KEKE-254965 format. One line per field, with one value per residue: residue number from 1; residue in one letter; x, y, z of N, C-alpha, C in turn. Coordinates in Angstrom, 3 decimals, decimal comma. Atoms other than C-alpha are relative to their C-alpha. Layout:
REM KEKE-254965
resi <- c(NUM|...)
resn <- c(A|...)
nc1 <- c(X|...)
nc2 <- c(Y|...)
nc3 <- c(Z|...)
cac1 <- c(X|...)
cac2 <- c(Y|...)
cac3 <- c(Z|...)
cc1 <- c(X|...)
cc2 <- c(Y|...)
cc3 <- c(Z|...)
END
This chain:
REM KEKE-254965
resi <- c(1|2|3|4|5|6|7|8|9|10|11|12|13|14|15|16|17|18|19|20|21|22|23|24|25|26|27|28|29|30|31|32|33|34|35|36|37|38|39|40|41|42|43|44|45|46|47|48|49|50|51|52|53|54|55|56|57|58|59|60|61|62|63|64|65|66|67|68|69|70|71|72|73|74|75|76|77|78|79|80|81|82|83|84|85|86|87|88|89|90|91|92|93|94|95|96|97|98|99|100|101|102|103|104|105|106|107|108|109|110|111|112|113|114|115|116|117|118|119|120|121|122|123|124|125|126|127|128|129|130|131|132|133|134|135|136|137|138|139|140|141|142|143|144|145|146|147|148|149|150|151|152|153|154|155|156|157|158|159|160|161|162|163|164|165|166|167|168|169|170)
resn <- c(M|T|R|I|G|L|L|S|D|T|H|S|F|L|D|E|R|L|F|E|F|F|E|D|C|D|E|I|W|H|A|G|D|I|G|D|P|T|V|A|D|Q|L|E|A|V|R|P|F|R|A|V|Y|G|N|I|D|G|G|E|I|R|A|R|Y|P|L|D|A|R|F|D|C|A|G|L|R|V|S|M|T|H|I|G|G|Y|P|K|R|Y|A|K|R|V|R|E|S|L|R|E|D|S|Q|P|P|E|L|F|F|S|G|H|S|H|I|L|K|V|M|P|D|P|Q|Y|Q|L|L|H|I|N|P|G|A|C|G|H|H|G|W|H|K|V|R|T|V|V|R|F|G|I|A|E|G|R|P|R|D|L|E|V|I|E|L|G|P|R|G|R|R|S)
nc1 <- c(-1,245|-0,869|-1,494|-0,913|-1,336|-0,605|-1,764|-0,644|-1,622|-0,357|-1,167|-0,264|0,137|0,965|-0,175|1,234|1,142|1,020|1,307|0,652|0,667|1,100|0,953|1,735|0,360|1,174|-0,871|-1,359|-0,532|-1,809|-0,543|-1,293|-0,983|0,137|-0,959|0,052|1,286|0,920|0,309|1,317|0,763|0,524|0,863|1,490|0,713|0,617|1,164|0,138|-1,302|-0,241|-1,246|-0,774|-1,474|-0,807|-1,066|-0,787|0,928|-0,242|1,037|0,710|0,538|0,566|1,451|1,109|0,474|0,081|-0,817|1,103|1,386|1,046|1,125|1,156|-0,076|0,595|0,336|-1,045|-0,704|-1,507|-0,717|-1,396|-1,206|-1,177|-0,947|1,140|-0,145|1,255|0,448|-0,985|-1,169|0,183|-0,697|0,861|1,301|0,903|0,415|0,923|1,478|0,769|0,596|1,114|1,084|1,148|0,477|-1,633|0,090|0,018|-1,284|-1,227|-1,030|-1,176|-1,177|-0,975|-0,569|-0,381|-0,170|1,563|0,877|1,707|0,519|1,362|-0,428|1,260|0,501|0,562|0,908|0,010|-0,985|-1,017|-0,845|-1,183|-0,322|-1,197|-0,530|0,200|-1,080|-1,289|-0,948|0,311|-0,722|0,819|-0,243|1,066|0,960|1,216|1,124|0,933|1,032|0,542|1,101|0,804|1,342|0,750|-0,805|-1,286|-1,187|-0,103|-0,851|-1,460|-0,848|-1,451|-0,643|-1,153|-0,458|-0,986|-1,159|-0,357|-1,259|0,212|1,099|0,475)
nc2 <- c(-1,291|0,809|-0,009|-0,129|0,302|-1,011|0,355|-0,410|0,444|1,518|0,413|1,150|0,935|0,096|0,997|1,009|-0,532|-1,129|0,624|-0,225|-1,296|-0,252|0,966|-0,745|-1,170|0,354|-0,226|-0,204|-1,236|-0,361|-1,458|-0,313|0,519|1,657|0,473|1,297|0,307|1,180|-0,493|-0,381|1,196|0,917|-0,756|0,308|1,222|0,349|-0,739|-1,115|-0,713|-1,092|-0,215|-0,830|0,144|-0,861|-0,288|1,116|1,494|0,092|-0,159|0,812|-0,901|-0,998|0,530|0,619|-0,781|-1,580|-0,810|-0,469|0,678|-0,597|0,814|-0,163|1,075|-0,034|-1,630|-0,847|-0,167|0,384|-0,209|0,499|-0,028|0,314|-0,956|-0,879|-1,413|0,005|-1,636|-1,009|0,396|1,013|0,111|-0,770|0,694|0,313|-1,343|-0,682|0,864|-0,550|-1,266|-0,091|0,936|-0,402|0,945|0,511|1,089|-0,003|0,639|-0,075|0,617|-0,101|0,491|-0,502|-0,464|0,977|-0,539|0,261|-1,366|-0,200|-1,298|-0,819|-1,084|-0,864|-1,003|1,066|0,868|1,172|0,325|0,485|1,198|0,451|1,418|-0,064|0,974|0,967|0,846|-0,217|-0,876|-1,252|-0,571|0,023|1,260|0,819|0,326|-0,172|-0,047|-0,784|1,132|-0,872|0,460|-1,040|-0,048|-0,872|-0,522|-0,421|1,081|0,446|1,140|0,170|0,650|-0,138|1,231|0,266|1,557|0,199|-0,910|0,377|0,573|1,332|1,147|0,551)
nc3 <- c(0,210|1,051|-0,494|1,319|-0,393|0,567|0,435|1,021|-0,010|-0,515|0,845|0,492|-1,063|-1,072|-1,546|-0,081|-1,398|0,429|0,066|-1,211|-0,537|0,919|0,225|-0,132|1,343|1,220|1,391|0,030|0,558|0,241|0,540|0,686|0,030|-0,296|0,412|0,477|0,258|-0,792|-1,304|-0,043|0,282|-1,232|-0,826|0,800|-0,294|-1,298|0,174|0,983|0,091|0,687|-0,160|1,004|0,498|-0,500|0,513|0,179|0,371|1,401|0,913|-0,334|-1,223|0,570|0,910|-0,906|-1,164|0,641|-0,624|-1,097|-0,007|-0,712|0,083|-0,997|-0,937|-1,163|-0,293|0,129|1,155|-0,032|1,041|-0,595|0,833|-0,894|-0,075|-0,280|-1,056|-1,067|-0,238|0,001|0,987|0,750|1,470|0,592|0,670|-0,703|-0,739|1,321|0,227|-1,122|0,136|0,854|-0,091|-0,545|-1,045|-0,358|-1,063|-1,337|-0,116|0,961|-0,549|0,936|-0,441|0,533|-0,769|-0,833|-1,342|-0,731|-0,431|0,081|-0,427|0,904|0,816|0,033|0,749|1,038|-0,782|0,252|-1,076|0,758|-0,458|1,000|-1,173|-0,094|1,031|-0,720|0,815|-0,947|0,571|-0,589|-1,267|-1,327|-0,983|-0,235|1,410|-0,430|0,908|-0,556|0,152|-0,782|0,616|0,531|-0,335|-0,079|0,862|-0,418|-0,461|-1,208|-0,710|0,609|-0,680|0,737|-0,457|0,318|0,412|-0,554|0,559|1,532|0,323|-0,718|0,408|-1,055)
cac1 <- c(-16,442|-14,230|-10,452|-7,781|-3,883|-1,641|2,233|4,532|8,266|8,264|11,328|10,714|10,487|7,548|7,462|5,183|3,777|1,893|-0,497|-1,029|-1,251|-3,776|-5,800|-9,080|-8,514|-11,086|-8,532|-4,946|-3,397|0,331|1,773|4,425|7,577|6,501|9,447|9,110|5,780|5,202|5,034|1,868|0,571|0,781|-0,982|-3,615|-4,095|-5,297|-7,305|-8,712|-5,664|-5,045|-1,833|0,337|3,786|6,455|9,898|11,706|8,895|9,686|7,384|5,563|4,362|3,659|1,192|-0,722|-0,911|-1,538|0,720|-2,162|-5,399|-8,677|-11,421|-14,293|-13,875|-16,572|-17,917|-14,379|-12,764|-9,095|-6,470|-2,797|0,510|4,023|5,757|3,307|4,733|2,801|0,880|2,588|5,269|3,409|4,805|3,682|1,494|-0,281|-0,577|-2,013|-4,682|-5,729|-6,346|-8,279|-10,257|-13,933|-14,298|-10,602|-9,969|-10,482|-7,524|-4,579|-1,748|1,901|5,208|8,572|9,998|10,401|9,511|6,042|3,476|0,030|-1,254|-4,256|-3,975|-6,501|-6,190|-7,216|-9,391|-8,090|-5,990|-2,490|-0,580|2,692|3,114|6,684|8,747|8,094|11,082|14,715|16,024|16,393|17,327|14,494|15,435|12,336|9,906|6,420|2,827|-0,255|-3,576|-6,773|-10,698|-13,144|-16,778|-19,404|-16,957|-14,251|-10,961|-10,802|-8,791|-5,335|-2,901|1,139|2,695|6,278|8,041|11,323|14,853|15,484|18,186|17,196|15,056|13,065)
cac2 <- c(-4,085|-5,033|-5,902|-4,855|-5,920|-3,194|-3,487|-2,172|-2,708|-6,494|-6,306|-9,711|-11,346|-12,280|-13,264|-16,163|-14,692|-12,244|-15,241|-15,288|-11,787|-11,164|-14,206|-12,118|-9,732|-9,240|-7,861|-7,388|-3,879|-3,520|0,121|-0,957|-2,440|-5,910|-7,022|-10,923|-11,573|-14,752|-12,485|-10,982|-14,497|-15,917|-12,975|-13,097|-16,780|-16,203|-12,963|-10,280|-8,281|-4,721|-3,470|-0,650|-0,740|0,595|1,932|-1,215|-3,658|-4,611|-5,201|-8,109|-6,226|-3,089|-4,877|-6,502|-3,473|0,637|3,223|4,527|3,101|4,619|2,609|2,635|0,057|-0,391|3,297|4,764|6,566|5,174|6,172|4,392|4,938|3,964|7,150|9,680|11,915|12,516|15,758|18,793|16,874|15,071|14,275|16,836|14,506|13,512|17,153|18,203|15,268|16,318|19,527|19,122|16,305|16,970|13,793|13,406|10,347|9,912|7,537|7,984|5,528|5,203|3,360|3,953|5,692|2,760|4,779|4,023|6,894|7,252|10,890|13,093|15,560|18,263|20,188|17,338|15,971|12,594|9,961|9,182|5,641|4,724|0,885|1,381|-1,646|-5,134|-6,681|-7,001|-4,619|-0,912|1,434|0,719|-1,132|-2,625|-4,309|-3,431|-3,676|-2,299|-4,156|-1,948|-2,104|-0,016|0,656|2,853|4,372|5,095|3,545|1,671|-0,310|0,399|-1,691|-1,285|-5,139|-5,426|-8,375|-7,918|-6,259|-5,716|-8,058|-11,183|-14,049|-14,565)
cac3 <- c(8,102|5,192|6,533|4,235|4,671|3,159|1,851|-0,283|-1,310|-1,249|-3,809|-4,687|-1,142|0,725|4,404|4,717|8,222|5,884|5,169|8,744|9,549|6,543|7,146|8,239|5,364|2,832|0,292|-0,177|-1,276|-2,759|-3,159|-5,557|-6,001|-6,181|-7,796|-8,597|-10,202|-8,181|-5,228|-6,485|-7,884|-4,226|-2,819|-5,541|-4,775|-1,313|-1,726|-3,870|-4,849|-5,971|-6,743|-8,530|-10,225|-8,622|-10,004|-9,874|-11,380|-14,853|-17,933|-16,513|-13,427|-15,404|-17,671|-14,930|-12,596|-13,398|-12,406|-10,237|-9,151|-8,033|-6,709|-4,057|-1,077|1,451|0,937|0,861|-1,868|-2,383|-4,400|-4,391|-5,994|-5,549|-5,718|-4,015|-1,314|1,544|3,272|2,380|0,135|-2,364|-5,842|-8,248|-10,378|-7,307|-5,775|-9,468|-9,317|-5,729|-6,692|-9,586|-8,458|-7,679|-5,714|-4,033|-2,264|1,337|1,678|-0,162|0,247|-1,553|-0,886|-2,088|0,524|2,808|5,685|7,704|7,911|8,668|8,891|8,184|5,554|6,575|3,529|1,045|3,983|3,671|5,722|4,016|4,669|3,543|5,290|4,996|3,167|4,043|1,686|2,725|0,175|1,126|3,841|6,315|9,585|10,292|7,583|8,267|6,744|7,877|8,366|9,164|8,513|6,808|8,091|7,316|4,596|7,079|8,062|11,414|13,813|12,038|13,113|12,245|12,110|12,499|10,645|12,158|11,012|7,242|6,098|8,453|7,051|10,302)
cc1 <- c(0,763|1,535|0,569|1,745|0,639|1,645|0,353|1,709|0,428|1,322|0,383|0,140|-1,167|0,088|-1,482|-0,626|-0,827|-1,449|-0,758|-0,703|-1,389|-1,069|-1,303|0,007|-0,812|1,022|1,431|0,503|1,567|0,173|1,137|1,249|0,107|1,454|-0,176|-1,416|-0,576|-0,277|-1,629|-0,707|-0,169|-0,934|-1,139|-0,482|-0,765|-1,094|-0,290|1,316|0,088|1,410|0,488|1,246|0,642|1,358|1,101|-0,623|0,292|-1,301|-0,987|-1,170|-0,668|-1,183|-0,840|-0,663|0,092|1,073|-0,682|-1,387|-0,666|-1,055|-0,844|0,113|-1,105|-0,575|0,972|0,562|1,449|0,675|1,608|0,779|1,104|0,721|-0,826|0,156|-0,883|-0,439|1,175|1,356|-0,405|0,658|-0,735|-1,096|-1,227|-0,626|-1,055|-1,372|-0,751|-0,560|-1,023|-0,964|-1,223|-0,460|1,691|-0,330|-0,201|0,995|0,900|1,277|1,266|0,934|0,922|1,029|0,564|-0,262|-1,710|-0,461|-1,206|-0,101|-1,021|0,557|-1,354|-0,338|-0,512|-1,057|-0,142|1,151|1,222|0,505|1,022|0,144|1,326|0,449|-0,066|1,176|1,396|0,856|-0,214|0,533|-0,877|0,646|-0,811|-0,824|-1,333|-0,887|-1,105|-1,600|-1,400|-1,774|-0,654|-1,373|-0,634|0,873|1,354|0,802|-0,016|0,975|1,212|0,838|1,642|0,615|1,485|0,672|1,480|1,036|0,281|1,380|-0,135|-1,414|-0,857|-1,089)
cc2 <- c(-0,829|0,276|0,082|-0,295|0,825|-0,253|0,530|-0,315|-1,218|-0,395|-1,559|-1,166|0,010|-0,655|-0,901|0,175|1,043|-0,726|-0,149|1,030|0,507|-1,129|0,473|0,804|-0,286|-0,004|0,560|1,206|0,080|1,333|-0,066|-0,588|-1,337|-0,592|-1,484|-0,305|-1,083|0,532|0,406|-1,410|-0,758|0,536|-0,269|-1,484|-0,244|0,921|1,248|1,101|1,371|0,329|1,160|-0,130|0,945|0,299|-1,094|-1,370|0,249|-0,295|-1,011|0,568|1,147|-0,346|-0,628|1,205|1,604|0,566|0,344|-0,633|0,749|-0,866|0,553|-1,327|0,026|1,604|1,147|0,235|-0,222|0,417|-0,425|0,153|-0,264|1,287|1,515|1,210|-0,447|1,903|1,079|-0,233|-0,934|0,287|0,978|-0,302|-0,268|1,279|0,628|-0,678|0,539|1,125|0,477|-0,971|0,460|-0,749|-0,595|-1,163|0,184|-0,645|-0,258|-0,696|-0,359|-0,710|0,717|0,580|-0,910|0,297|-0,014|1,266|-0,308|1,425|0,818|0,742|0,953|0,978|-0,754|-0,751|-1,680|-0,796|-1,062|-1,140|-0,278|-1,308|-0,132|-1,240|-1,320|-1,345|0,247|1,210|1,632|0,435|0,039|-0,757|-0,872|-0,092|-0,096|-0,079|0,257|-0,843|1,287|-0,439|1,390|-0,099|1,129|1,130|0,953|-0,842|-0,318|-0,687|-0,065|-0,661|-0,071|-1,664|0,057|-1,372|-0,249|0,993|-0,386|-1,024|-1,730|-0,711|-0,518|-0,665)
cc3 <- c(-0,678|0,621|-1,404|0,648|-1,065|0,131|-1,035|0,135|0,309|-0,424|-0,056|1,134|0,514|0,983|-0,220|1,113|-0,873|-0,046|1,187|0,238|-1,069|-0,263|0,053|-0,657|-0,723|-1,321|0,261|-1,028|-0,070|-0,580|-1,010|0,544|0,616|-0,038|-0,950|-0,278|0,847|1,248|-0,015|-0,434|1,413|0,646|-0,827|0,249|1,330|0,334|-1,048|0,525|-0,881|0,361|-1,122|-0,460|0,523|-0,774|-0,494|-0,701|-1,785|-0,763|0,322|0,998|-0,670|-0,926|0,720|0,690|-0,789|1,028|1,313|0,020|0,916|0,054|1,442|0,649|1,033|0,366|-0,206|-1,097|0,410|-1,202|0,393|-1,020|0,521|0,257|0,359|0,923|1,063|0,535|-0,087|-0,796|-0,850|-1,407|-0,858|-0,955|1,070|0,716|-1,267|0,365|1,221|-0,216|-1,009|0,000|0,436|0,995|0,520|0,923|1,536|0,945|-1,263|0,542|-1,189|0,635|-0,364|0,814|1,384|1,695|0,375|0,598|-0,018|0,674|-0,571|-0,760|-0,116|-1,187|-1,164|0,973|-0,357|0,855|-1,101|0,799|-0,723|1,121|0,015|-1,050|0,699|-0,796|0,939|-0,934|0,296|1,030|1,770|0,931|0,633|-1,153|0,946|-0,890|0,683|-0,247|0,663|-0,816|-0,658|0,062|0,000|-0,831|0,680|0,201|1,514|0,687|-0,929|0,905|-0,697|0,585|-0,361|-0,079|0,466|-0,887|-1,605|-0,156|0,531|-0,918|1,081|-0,290)
END
């Protein structure tokens, strides 16, 4: 099984406990609003790292990572972007892409809202994940990340990890 650590909206803050939480992960995926490039540097140093840029990310992050990423991981078609919406409320760009895609993703994840959501989308036959926000900036109350596995082309054993309240450096 391939293990994935999924996060978003660090806004230049990287909780050191993530290195422990993602210790058994094979890859780390970041759904944008990285903030400081050193956050990406630290994550890239420990695991293979995939990311997209978000609306707060500056030129250095935008030069390193795309707006959208599509890839295959362990037999699962994956799509990620920062501002993507969620089932029945996708951003226009995402909705059009899903409609036109002859091989739509089986897993779609995004950030931006700072709201943790894991929900199936029967219309496009995919699983949508927003890992919430793990930084201190924003309107979320609790900082969260997600950890899961991929086996036989399917997501497995999804876990939500709470990092504590926003605003506290615990």
